N, C-alpha and C positions, 0 to 999 in steps of 0.2 A: 439105162437111167441117164438123168443130167442134172446139172445143179444151177440155180439160179439165186440170186441176192434178192430180195424182197423187204421193204421196208415196213414194219408194224405199226400201226397207230399211236403205241407207245413210244415212238421214235426208237425204239429199239429194232438193230438190225436181224434177220431171220434168214439162216441157210436151208433152203427147202429142197430136198432129194424127192425127185418123182420117179416111179417106177411105174411099170403096167398096174400094178397092183391098187395104188392111191398114193395121196400125198402127206406128207406128215414133215414138220419144221421143229426146230430147238433154236435157241438163242445162240448167236455167234459170239464166240469170246475171243479176243486176239491170241494168237499162237496157242490155243488150245484144242484139243479133238473133240469133235462133236459127234454124237451118235445121234442118229434120225431112225425112227421105225421103219424098218424096212430098207435100211441104208447101211453102207458099212461106215466104218470110223472116216471121217474126212477131216484133215488139218484145214484151219484158214490160211489162204494162201497170201503172199505181198498183195498180188492182185486185186483179192476180195479184200483186202485192208485199205489199199488206195482207193477202190470203188465206195467204200463206207466213209472215208475222208473226204471223197469228191461228192457223197450223198451230205455228209453234214455240213459242208461249205455251202451247197445249194440250199439247204435247208435254213442256215443263219442268213444268207442273202434274202432268202422268201422271209424271213421274220424281219428283216431291217426294212425291206419294202414295204410290210405291212404295218411295220411302227412308223413309217414315213408317212404313210397314209393315214393313218390314225391321226397322227399330229398335225397335218395338212388339214383335214376335216375338221378337227378342233379348234383351230385359227379360222376356219371358213365361220365356223357357227361362232365364236365370240366375237368376231368382227360385224357379223349380223345381228350380236343383240340377243341369239339363243344362249343364253349364259348357262341354262342347267344341260343343253344337251354338249355344250362346249365343257363342261365340268366333269362330265360322265368320261367323254372321249379324253381330257387331260388325265383322268385316274385311268382308265385303260392302259394309255402310253405310259404311265409313271409306274403300273403295275409290270406292264410287259418290261420295262428297261430294268429296274430294280430286281424283278426275277430272273431275268436270262442275261443282263449284263451287256445285251449287245444294243446300245445307241451310243450318240454321241453325248456325251457330258454337259455339251452347251446349250442341245435341245431339250435334255432333261430338265436342266436348270430353267429353261424359257417355260416348261410344261409348268413347273412347280410355281413358278413368278405367276403366270398367266391364272392357273387355278386360284393361286392366291388372291388375285384381283377380283375374280368372280365372287370370293367369299368376303371380299371388301366391299363390294358392292349389295350383299346380302347383309350386312352389317356384323359377319362372324369375325370380329378383328382377331380374335386370340387364333382361330385356325388360320385365319390368313397371314398373320406372323409366323407360323408354325411353317407353312408352304415357303414363304419367304426367305427363312431360316434356313428350310431345306435345299432352296434354288442356291444359296449362299455356299453351304458345304459343299454342294456339288461343283460350283465354279465360283470361287473365290473372286476372279478377275470381273464377274458380271457388274455391274453399279447398278442398275435397275432394282433389282429385290433390298439392296442396302435403303434406297431412296423410298421405297414403298413401306417397309418396314418400319423408316423411321417417319413417317407420316402416320402410321397409325401409333407409333408411340409417341408422335406429339399429340394426336388427337385425346388419347388416355390422358395425358398429362405427365408422362414419364420423359421430360424435356432433357435431362441429361443423355439417357438412351437415345433420344431422337438426336440430339446435338451428334453424338458419336455416329450414328448412321448416315446424317449429312455430311460429315467431315471425311469419310469414308467414301462417301459416292463422289466428292470432289475431289480427293485424293487420286481417284481414278481416272476421273473425266473433270478435269478443271472447266471445261464449258458447258458443264450441267447448270443452266442458269436456274431451272427451277429449284433445285436441289440449294443453289446458293441463298436463291430468295426465303427459302423454308429454314435453312441455318439461322438466318439471319434473325425472323421472326421467333424462331425458337430459343433462340438467345435473350432478347428480349422478355418473352414471356416466363421463361425460367427464372430472368433476374426479377420479374416482378411476383413471381411466385414467393421468392426467396423475402423479398420487402414484406409481403402480406404476412407471412410465416405460417405458411401452409404447402 
């Protein structure tokens, strides 16, 4: 009889007990006895736990590499003007990140921001604002989604909200010239709106 550790598709780990009569398996539970058909009761050893932990680390690394590949391909598609494909890839990356928690916060914020840009190009302003807001929640020090959300708020006539976003952008990056110009124009148009009474 011999024992081997195998990884099941469901990411559970299985202790396999092989005898001449056949193969059977049962889930490995840390520190618990496991009975497999045709085998005697076996305790999961420290070595097996270490092996499980190593497999988990390898799996996490593999997931990070796959996520990085998704994000890289999404950026490529975005920069090539293939916005539909880019949006799908950003969505896959975001879903992977939010489901597993295995990604960099800045990368997740960039994915939300760029997916928001795709929606902005489609003139889905409210959906774009949702993505910009999500990017801000993930990384409050990332000024670009504040600026992008400010542009949409400006276009929708929400001048006070736009002004707030542009000010926040400039607070984080005083050299952001487009934000400075946008803030200036927003203040002018907001005052004009007040003068006209609407």
